[in-house]
VMD Tcl script that draws the C-alpha trace (Angstrom):
set ca {
  {33.04 38.39 -33.36}
  {32.92 34.92 -31.98}
  {35.30 35.92 -29.18}
  {32.74 38.47 -27.85}
  {31.11 37.65 -24.52}
  {27.67 38.52 -25.78}
  {27.83 35.36 -27.82}
  {26.46 33.50 -24.76}
  {23.27 35.57 -24.80}
  {23.12 35.11 -28.55}
  {23.28 31.34 -28.08}
  {20.26 31.40 -25.70}
  {18.37 33.49 -28.28}
  {19.19 30.93 -30.89}
  {17.66 28.17 -28.70}
  {14.45 30.19 -28.29}
  {14.19 30.71 -32.08}
  {15.12 27.21 -33.10}
  {12.50 25.74 -30.79}
  {9.74 27.30 -32.87}
  {10.25 24.93 -35.77}
  {8.18 21.86 -34.88}
  {10.21 19.28 -36.78}
  {13.56 20.70 -35.66}
  {12.66 20.88 -31.95}
  {11.25 17.33 -31.98}
  {14.53 16.18 -33.43}
  {16.33 17.66 -30.39}
  {13.90 16.53 -27.66}
  {13.35 13.01 -29.03}
  {17.08 12.35 -29.24}
  {18.48 13.90 -26.08}
  {17.60 14.55 -22.50}
  {17.50 18.31 -23.02}
  {16.35 19.17 -19.47}
  {19.17 17.14 -17.88}
  {21.88 18.04 -20.33}
  {21.00 21.54 -21.63}
  {24.31 22.97 -20.43}
  {26.21 20.12 -22.00}
  {24.35 20.71 -25.29}
  {25.16 24.43 -25.15}
  {28.80 23.68 -24.44}
  {29.03 21.20 -27.33}
  {27.62 23.89 -29.61}
  {30.10 26.42 -28.30}
  {32.95 23.94 -28.77}
  {31.84 23.19 -32.39}
  {31.60 26.91 -33.23}
  {34.93 27.60 -31.57}
  {36.61 24.74 -33.48}
  {35.32 26.02 -36.81}
  {36.33 29.59 -35.96}
  {39.68 29.28 -34.26}
  {41.09 25.76 -34.88}
  {42.86 24.31 -37.86}
  {41.17 23.41 -41.14}
  {41.74 19.72 -40.41}
  {40.14 20.01 -36.97}
  {37.11 21.81 -38.49}
  {36.68 19.12 -41.15}
  {36.84 16.40 -38.48}
  {34.36 18.21 -36.30}
  {31.99 18.60 -39.31}
  {32.36 14.90 -40.22}
  {31.56 13.90 -36.66}
  {28.37 15.98 -36.59}
  {27.25 14.64 -39.95}
  {27.93 11.06 -38.78}
  {25.82 11.54 -35.63}
  {22.99 13.19 -37.50}
  {22.75 10.35 -39.97}
  {21.96 7.99 -37.13}
  {19.16 10.06 -35.62}
  {15.49 10.44 -36.50}
  {12.25 11.80 -35.01}
  {8.54 11.07 -35.17}
  {5.76 13.49 -35.91}
  {3.18 12.68 -33.20}
  {0.31 13.82 -35.32}
  {1.05 11.74 -38.44}
  {3.40 9.09 -37.21}
  {5.91 10.14 -39.91}
  {9.50 9.21 -39.19}
  {12.12 11.60 -40.55}
  {15.88 12.14 -40.25}
  {17.22 15.03 -38.27}
  {19.71 15.65 -41.09}
  {17.01 16.79 -43.50}
  {18.40 19.82 -45.32}
  {15.42 22.00 -44.35}
  {15.93 21.28 -40.69}
  {19.72 21.83 -40.82}
  {19.13 25.09 -42.71}
  {16.72 26.33 -40.05}
  {19.11 25.61 -37.21}
  {21.97 27.29 -39.14}
  {19.95 30.41 -40.00}
  {18.48 30.82 -36.52}
  {22.01 30.55 -35.06}
  {23.80 33.03 -37.31}
  {20.91 35.49 -37.19}
  {21.03 35.37 -33.37}
  {24.78 36.05 -33.35}
  {24.38 39.04 -35.63}
  {21.30 40.48 -33.94}
  {22.62 40.35 -30.39}
  {26.15 41.43 -31.11}
  {25.26 44.35 -33.35}
  {22.50 45.65 -31.04}
  {24.85 45.38 -28.04}
  {27.35 47.77 -29.64}
  {29.74 45.42 -31.40}
  {31.15 47.53 -34.35}
  {29.91 45.47 -37.24}
  {28.66 47.48 -40.22}
  {26.28 46.27 -42.87}
  {29.02 45.22 -45.31}
  {30.77 43.14 -42.62}
  {27.42 41.62 -41.55}
  {26.91 40.43 -45.09}
  {30.47 39.17 -45.29}
  {29.99 37.29 -42.01}
  {26.84 35.53 -43.37}
  {28.77 34.67 -46.52}
  {31.63 33.22 -44.46}
  {29.24 31.17 -42.33}
  {28.13 29.22 -45.46}
  {31.37 27.25 -44.88}
  {30.14 26.20 -41.42}
  {26.85 25.21 -43.09}
  {28.80 23.02 -45.51}
  {30.53 21.32 -42.66}
  {27.20 20.16 -41.18}
  {26.00 18.80 -44.47}
  {24.35 21.66 -46.34}
  {24.98 22.88 -49.89}
  {26.49 26.36 -49.40}
  {24.73 27.60 -52.53}
  {21.33 26.96 -50.80}
  {22.34 28.94 -47.63}
  {21.64 32.65 -47.24}
  {24.82 34.62 -47.60}
  {23.56 38.18 -47.02}
  {21.14 40.01 -44.74}
  {18.67 40.35 -47.57}
  {18.85 36.62 -48.36}
  {18.45 35.77 -44.66}
  {15.45 38.03 -44.29}
  {13.81 36.38 -47.33}
  {14.44 33.02 -45.89}
  {12.70 33.85 -42.58}
  {9.79 35.32 -44.42}
  {9.48 32.08 -46.41}
  {9.72 29.74 -43.43}
  {7.58 31.79 -41.03}
  {4.29 29.87 -41.85}
  {5.96 26.66 -40.73}
  {6.64 27.88 -37.18}
  {4.37 27.01 -34.27}
  {4.26 27.11 -30.45}
  {4.25 23.31 -30.05}
  {4.34 21.55 -26.65}
  {8.04 20.94 -27.35}
  {8.63 24.66 -27.85}
  {6.82 25.36 -24.57}
  {9.06 22.83 -22.88}
  {12.21 24.63 -24.15}
  {10.74 27.97 -23.16}
  {9.93 26.72 -19.68}
  {13.40 25.29 -19.24}
  {15.16 28.40 -20.36}
  {13.08 30.57 -17.95}
  {13.38 28.16 -15.00}
  {16.15 25.60 -15.44}
  {16.32 22.95 -12.78}
  {18.46 24.29 -9.95}
  {19.50 22.99 -6.53}
  {17.47 24.69 -3.80}
  {20.41 26.64 -2.54}
  {20.90 28.26 -5.98}
  {17.23 29.20 -6.63}
  {17.85 32.84 -5.44}
  {20.81 33.12 -7.80}
  {18.67 31.78 -10.67}
  {16.09 34.45 -9.99}
  {18.72 37.17 -9.70}
  {21.03 36.32 -12.58}
  {19.85 33.61 -14.99}
  {16.28 34.88 -15.43}
  {17.57 38.28 -16.34}
  {19.88 36.78 -18.93}
  {17.08 34.59 -20.32}
  {14.66 37.56 -20.40}
  {17.22 39.67 -22.25}
  {17.82 36.92 -24.81}
  {14.08 36.44 -25.21}
  {13.57 40.23 -25.68}
  {15.81 40.18 -28.74}
  {13.60 37.80 -30.67}
  {11.59 39.06 -33.69}
  {7.97 40.13 -33.06}
  {6.52 37.03 -34.59}
  {8.36 34.83 -32.08}
  {6.98 36.82 -29.15}
  {3.52 36.38 -30.70}
  {4.00 32.65 -31.01}
  {5.32 32.23 -27.49}
  {2.43 34.39 -26.26}
  {4.56 36.60 -24.02}
  {5.20 40.26 -24.56}
  {8.69 41.72 -24.70}
  {9.88 45.12 -23.68}
  {10.02 47.78 -26.44}
  {12.89 47.19 -28.88}
  {14.58 50.42 -27.76}
  {14.57 49.21 -24.16}
  {15.98 45.84 -25.16}
  {18.74 47.57 -27.16}
  {19.67 49.77 -24.14}
  {19.91 46.73 -21.96}
  {21.99 44.86 -24.50}
  {24.42 47.82 -24.76}
  {24.70 48.08 -21.00}
  {25.31 44.37 -20.69}
  {27.86 44.50 -23.53}
  {29.77 47.30 -21.91}
  {29.87 45.44 -18.57}
  {31.02 42.14 -20.02}
  {33.61 43.68 -22.39}
  {35.15 45.49 -19.48}
  {36.37 42.16 -18.20}
  {39.95 41.67 -19.55}
  {39.91 39.30 -22.50}
  {42.52 37.00 -21.05}
  {40.15 36.37 -18.12}
  {37.10 35.97 -20.33}
  {38.92 33.53 -22.61}
  {39.48 31.22 -19.65}
  {35.77 30.26 -19.79}
  {35.05 26.89 -21.48}
  {35.71 25.74 -24.09}
  {38.85 27.94 -24.12}
  {39.21 27.65 -27.92}
  {40.53 31.22 -28.14}
  {43.41 30.50 -25.81}
  {44.27 27.37 -27.78}
  {44.36 29.46 -30.97}
  {46.60 32.10 -29.34}
  {48.95 29.33 -28.19}
  {49.07 27.95 -31.70}
  {49.39 31.20 -33.63}
  {51.56 33.12 -31.15}
  {51.04 35.65 -28.32}
  {50.53 38.46 -30.81}
  {47.24 36.95 -31.90}
  {44.26 38.86 -30.47}
  {40.72 38.61 -31.78}
  {39.53 42.19 -31.72}
  {36.89 44.24 -33.63}
  {39.41 46.99 -34.49}
  {41.06 44.55 -36.90}
  {37.95 44.50 -39.11}
  {38.53 45.81 -42.59}
  {36.12 46.86 -45.36}
  {36.84 43.56 -47.06}
  {36.64 40.57 -44.73}
  {40.04 38.88 -44.41}
  {38.66 35.40 -45.22}
  {37.50 36.67 -48.58}
  {40.82 38.26 -49.55}
  {42.62 35.08 -50.44}
  {45.70 33.69 -48.75}
  {48.44 36.00 -47.50}
  {52.05 35.54 -48.33}
  {54.60 34.49 -45.72}
  {54.96 38.10 -44.53}
  {51.29 38.88 -44.65}
  {48.85 39.39 -41.84}
  {47.58 36.29 -40.03}
  {43.92 35.57 -40.69}
  {41.58 34.44 -37.91}
}
mol new
graphics top color blue
foreach p $ca { graphics top sphere $p radius 0.5 }
foreach p [lrange $ca 0 end-1] q [lrange $ca 1 end] { graphics top cylinder $p $q radius 0.2 }
display resetview
């Protein structure tokens, strides 16, 4: 699933959703130059997800420890109350995690990726391991579609269209671009951002104050985009940064190919270790 090219659109959708939590988005904007380094931030997230998905257990543990160490050093201030709080508060880490995995599921499934309900639940259960690596208690993280829906219903009253959320929205719609590339931004990037925005839940559109196309229209566009991007040969797509899939293939052997047809009714990661002759997991 994480090798699918629609993950890039899902990542933009996650940024839109994450920005609606006032405390979480302040933690980002007060500790980074988001407008100048948005691409770098997106690449660091992609690299982290790629490491957890395709690298060794040791590499994943090191990446998680590095993220936890950085988060412990960062804090943000509520401008209304003056309260100072750490960006590693469990509630904030949980929001970022849930917005991220929900975006991955929503975009990929609606774009035609062959992931049934049972696999979607298995995916959310697996991703509790990534939540552990950033400092969360896996037992407190939604591990199914029903639990994730209940979480969003519970946190919905905390969301708001703050000035910081507006700043992220404005950036995603019109990122700073050299004058020569402004036409390309209008032609390509804005379409991608609009598609990602269109996949948000209705309450997010309401908070941002901008309508979205009808859900059926968004789904048709997602499927068309998915067909187009998936037509690009994987070995070419995997050359894109951070190239974590190519590194995994090099480590595990040329027969290793992330592909949806390898999905089984019971997710491989839940089946327990294979013997020496068994199928490689990954």
